[in-house]
C-alpha positions as CSV (number, residue, x, y, z in Angstrom):
1,M,0.0,0.0,0.0
2,N,1.1,3.5,-0.7
3,P,2.7,4.9,2.4
4,K,0.8,8.1,2.0
5,K,-2.5,6.3,1.6
6,E,-1.6,4.0,4.5
7,S,-1.1,7.1,6.7
8,V,-4.4,8.6,5.8
9,V,-6.2,5.3,6.6
10,K,-4.4,5.0,10.0
11,T,-5.4,8.6,10.8
12,A,-9.0,8.0,10.0
13,F,-9.1,4.8,12.1
14,L,-7.6,6.5,15.1
15,S,-10.1,9.4,14.7
16,A,-13.0,7.0,14.6
17,V,-11.7,5.1,17.7
18,F,-11.2,8.4,19.6
19,T,-14.8,9.5,18.7
20,L,-16.2,6.2,19.8
21,V,-14.4,6.4,23.1
22,L,-15.5,10.0,23.6
23,F,-19.2,9.2,23.0
24,S,-18.9,6.1,25.2
25,L,-17.7,8.2,28.1
26,A,-20.4,10.8,27.5
27,N,-23.1,8.1,27.4
28,F,-21.7,6.5,30.6
29,F,-21.8,9.8,32.6
30,V,-25.3,10.7,31.3
31,N,-27.0,7.3,31.2
32,R,-24.8,5.3,33.6
33,S,-24.3,2.7,30.8
34,W,-21.7,1.7,28.2
35,N,-24.5,0.6,25.9
36,F,-25.6,3.3,23.5
37,F,-28.8,1.5,22.7
38,S,-29.9,1.0,26.3
39,A,-30.3,4.7,27.1
40,G,-33.9,4.9,26.0
41,A,-34.9,1.6,27.4
42,S,-33.3,2.2,30.8
43,K,-35.3,5.3,31.6
44,T,-37.8,4.8,34.4
45,Q,-41.2,6.4,34.8
46,P,-41.3,9.7,36.8
47,F,-41.8,9.4,40.5
48,T,-45.0,11.4,41.4
49,V,-46.2,12.5,44.8
50,Q,-48.8,14.8,46.1
51,G,-48.5,17.3,48.9
52,S,-51.1,19.4,50.7
53,G,-50.7,22.7,52.6
54,T,-53.0,25.0,54.5
55,A,-53.0,28.6,55.8
56,K,-55.5,29.9,58.3
57,A,-56.7,33.5,58.8
58,M,-59.7,35.4,60.0
59,P,-62.1,36.4,57.1
60,D,-61.5,40.1,56.2
61,Q,-64.9,40.8,54.5
62,A,-68.5,40.0,54.8
63,Q,-71.8,40.2,52.7
64,I,-75.0,41.3,54.4
65,S,-78.3,41.9,52.7
66,F,-81.7,43.1,53.9
67,T,-85.1,44.1,52.6
68,V,-87.1,47.2,53.2
69,T,-90.9,46.5,52.8
70,K,-93.6,49.1,52.9
71,T,-97.3,48.8,52.2
72,A,-99.7,51.8,51.7
73,P,-103.1,52.4,50.1
74,K,-101.5,54.3,47.3
75,L,-98.5,53.2,45.2
76,D,-96.8,56.6,45.5
77,D,-97.1,56.5,49.3
78,A,-95.6,52.9,49.5
79,Q,-92.7,54.0,47.3
80,N,-92.1,57.1,49.3
81,E,-92.1,55.2,52.6
82,A,-89.8,52.5,51.2
83,N,-87.4,55.0,49.7
84,T,-87.4,57.1,52.9
85,A,-86.6,54.1,55.1
86,S,-84.0,52.7,52.7
87,N,-82.2,56.1,52.2
88,S,-82.2,56.6,56.0
89,I,-80.5,53.2,56.5
90,V,-78.0,53.8,53.8
91,N,-77.1,57.2,55.2
92,D,-76.6,55.7,58.7
93,L,-74.4,53.0,57.2
94,Q,-72.2,55.6,55.5
95,K,-72.0,57.5,58.8
96,A,-70.8,54.2,60.4
97,G,-67.9,54.0,57.8
98,I,-69.4,51.9,55.0
99,Q,-68.4,53.3,51.7
100,K,-71.2,54.2,49.2
101,N,-69.7,51.9,46.5
102,N,-70.1,49.0,48.9
103,I,-73.9,49.5,49.2
104,Q,-75.9,48.2,46.3
105,T,-79.6,47.9,45.5
106,G,-80.3,44.3,44.5
107,N,-84.0,44.3,43.7
108,Y,-86.8,46.8,43.7
109,N,-90.3,45.5,43.4
110,S,-93.8,46.8,43.7
111,H,-97.2,45.0,43.4
112,P,-100.9,45.6,44.2
113,N,-102.6,43.7,47.0
114,Y,-106.2,42.6,46.2
115,A,-109.0,42.2,48.7
116,E,-108.6,38.4,49.0
117,N,-104.8,38.6,48.9
118,N,-104.1,41.1,51.6
119,S,-102.7,38.6,54.2
120,P,-98.9,39.0,54.9
121,N,-98.7,35.2,54.8
122,T,-99.4,35.1,51.1
123,I,-96.8,37.7,50.2
124,S,-93.2,36.8,49.6
125,A,-90.8,39.0,51.6
126,I,-88.1,39.2,49.0
127,R,-89.8,39.1,45.6
128,P,-93.6,39.3,46.0
129,I,-95.7,38.0,43.3
130,P,-99.3,39.1,43.4
131,V,-101.9,36.4,43.2
132,P,-104.6,37.1,40.6
133,P,-108.0,37.8,42.2
134,S,-110.6,35.0,42.1
135,G,-114.0,35.4,40.5
136,N,-114.9,38.9,39.4
137,S,-113.2,40.8,42.2
138,T,-110.6,43.3,41.1
139,E,-110.5,45.5,44.2
140,I,-107.0,46.8,45.0
141,V,-106.8,47.5,48.7
142,S,-103.1,48.5,48.9
143,Y,-99.7,48.4,47.3
144,T,-96.4,46.9,48.5
145,V,-92.9,48.0,47.6
146,D,-89.9,45.9,48.5
147,E,-86.3,47.1,48.1
148,N,-83.4,44.6,48.6
149,V,-80.0,46.1,49.6
150,N,-76.7,44.3,49.6
151,V,-73.8,45.6,51.7
152,T,-70.2,44.5,51.4
153,V,-68.4,45.0,54.7
154,R,-64.6,45.5,54.1
155,D,-64.0,45.9,57.9
156,I,-65.7,42.9,59.5
157,S,-65.6,44.7,62.9
158,K,-68.4,46.8,61.5
159,A,-70.6,43.8,60.6
160,N,-72.4,44.1,64.0
161,D,-73.1,47.8,63.3
162,V,-74.5,47.1,59.9
163,I,-77.0,44.6,61.3
164,D,-78.0,46.9,64.1
165,I,-78.5,49.9,61.8
166,A,-80.6,47.9,59.4
167,T,-82.7,46.5,62.2
168,K,-83.2,49.9,63.8
169,G,-84.2,51.3,60.4
170,G,-87.0,48.8,60.0
171,A,-85.4,46.4,57.6
172,E,-86.7,42.9,57.3
173,N,-85.2,39.5,56.3
174,I,-81.6,40.3,57.2
175,Y,-79.3,37.7,55.6
176,G,-75.7,37.2,56.5
177,P,-73.1,37.9,57.3
178,N,-71.4,35.7,54.7
179,F,-67.8,35.7,55.6
180,S,-65.1,35.4,53.0
181,F,-61.5,36.4,52.0
182,S,-60.8,39.4,49.9
183,E,-58.8,38.9,46.7
184,S,-55.6,40.2,48.3
185,Q,-56.1,38.0,51.3
186,Q,-56.8,35.0,49.1
187,Q,-53.6,35.6,47.2
188,K,-51.6,35.9,50.4
189,L,-53.1,32.7,51.9
190,A,-52.6,30.9,48.6
191,D,-48.9,31.7,48.6
192,Q,-48.5,30.5,52.1
193,A,-50.5,27.3,51.5
194,R,-48.6,26.6,48.3
195,T,-45.3,26.9,50.0
196,A,-46.4,24.5,52.7
197,A,-47.8,22.1,50.0
198,I,-44.5,22.0,48.1
199,A,-42.5,21.3,51.3
200,N,-45.0,18.6,52.2
201,A,-44.7,16.9,48.8
202,K,-40.8,17.0,48.9
203,Q,-40.8,15.6,52.4
204,K,-43.1,12.7,51.4
205,A,-41.1,12.1,48.2
206,E,-37.8,11.9,50.1
207,K,-39.2,9.6,52.8
208,I,-40.8,7.2,50.3
209,A,-37.7,7.2,48.0
210,T,-35.5,6.4,51.0
211,E,-37.7,3.5,52.1
212,A,-38.0,2.1,48.6
213,G,-34.4,2.5,47.7
214,I,-35.1,5.0,44.9
215,R,-32.7,7.8,44.0
216,L,-34.5,11.0,43.2
217,G,-33.3,13.5,40.6
218,K,-34.5,16.9,39.6
219,V,-38.2,17.9,39.6
220,L,-39.7,17.3,36.2
221,S,-43.1,19.0,36.6
222,V,-45.3,20.8,39.1
223,Q,-49.1,20.7,39.0
224,E,-51.2,22.9,41.2
225,N,-54.7,21.8,42.4
226,S,-56.3,24.7,44.2
227,A,-59.4,24.2,46.4
228,P,-62.2,26.7,46.4
229,Y,-61.9,29.3,49.1
230,P,-64.6,29.1,51.7
231,I,-67.6,31.4,52.0
232,R,-69.2,30.8,55.4
233,P,-72.8,32.1,55.7
234,L,-74.5,33.0,58.9
235,T,-78.1,33.6,58.1
236,M,-80.3,35.6,60.5
237,D,-83.4,35.3,58.2
238,A,-85.8,36.9,60.5
239,K,-88.2,39.8,60.5
240,T,-87.2,42.6,62.9
241,E,-89.0,45.2,64.9
242,S,-87.9,48.7,64.3
243,G,-86.2,50.3,67.3
244,A,-87.0,47.5,69.7
245,A,-86.5,48.9,73.2
246,G,-83.7,47.5,75.3
247,S,-82.5,45.2,72.5
248,A,-78.9,44.0,73.0
249,P,-76.2,44.9,70.5
250,T,-75.5,42.2,67.9
251,Q,-72.4,40.2,68.4
252,I,-71.1,38.4,65.3
253,N,-67.9,36.3,65.7
254,P,-66.1,35.6,62.3
255,G,-63.9,32.9,63.7
256,E,-61.1,31.6,61.4
257,D,-61.2,29.9,57.9
258,T,-58.7,27.8,56.2
259,A,-57.3,28.0,52.6
260,T,-55.9,24.8,51.1
261,E,-53.5,24.1,48.2
262,D,-52.6,20.8,46.7
263,I,-49.4,20.3,44.7
264,T,-48.3,17.3,42.6
265,L,-44.6,17.0,42.0
266,S,-43.0,14.6,39.5
267,F,-39.3,13.7,40.1
268,E,-36.7,12.1,37.9
269,T,-35.4,8.8,39.2
270,R,-31.8,7.4,38.9
């Protein structure tokens, strides 16, 4: 063989051997195997574990609603009485520190009361529906106006005052307070609960892996499974007597609610 050609062949052979050794070393350090073709087959399924975390706090807002109901022989009189009572309650709520944008009229209804349908037991307190008169009687004896008001209490220490003001103003069917977390409080609690959930998942994974003889690698994926935040209702649902003498102040205790976060972690195994 031509010495020059022999030199070229020898150089090419040595280069091929060097490349093969280099790839073998790289494969060993990455896949812990000298076999190029075993890399894909030797991979195991990800090790998945779920963790749960909680964060507790006192609710920082509440929803309270009430209805002002007035009945009078004339519709205008019923409307004026209902509007006067409602406006008076709203003004007193604002004086107590409830912002105007947190007071909303939910429903405003009016209907006639006929001679055979004049019993309070046949009239719905929230959304009255007049019953058509029987026979040929069309005599209207009075009119009823209902106004439903919804109040968002941003400072729950004022929830007692809202109920007492509505009661004193002649409101009926007081509903609430429905305690809940504001958006900012929800985010804060979610962050705390999520951190606790991740720590819980890692702790469980390490414990299980140690007991099972599994070597954990890096985290491959994180999945968050959030639970709905609680809204805890406390319904009074009772008619009140305006200005009842000697009535004790309302005492509402918000207590504490819990936010929960669930996290699923998938680990690489070696």
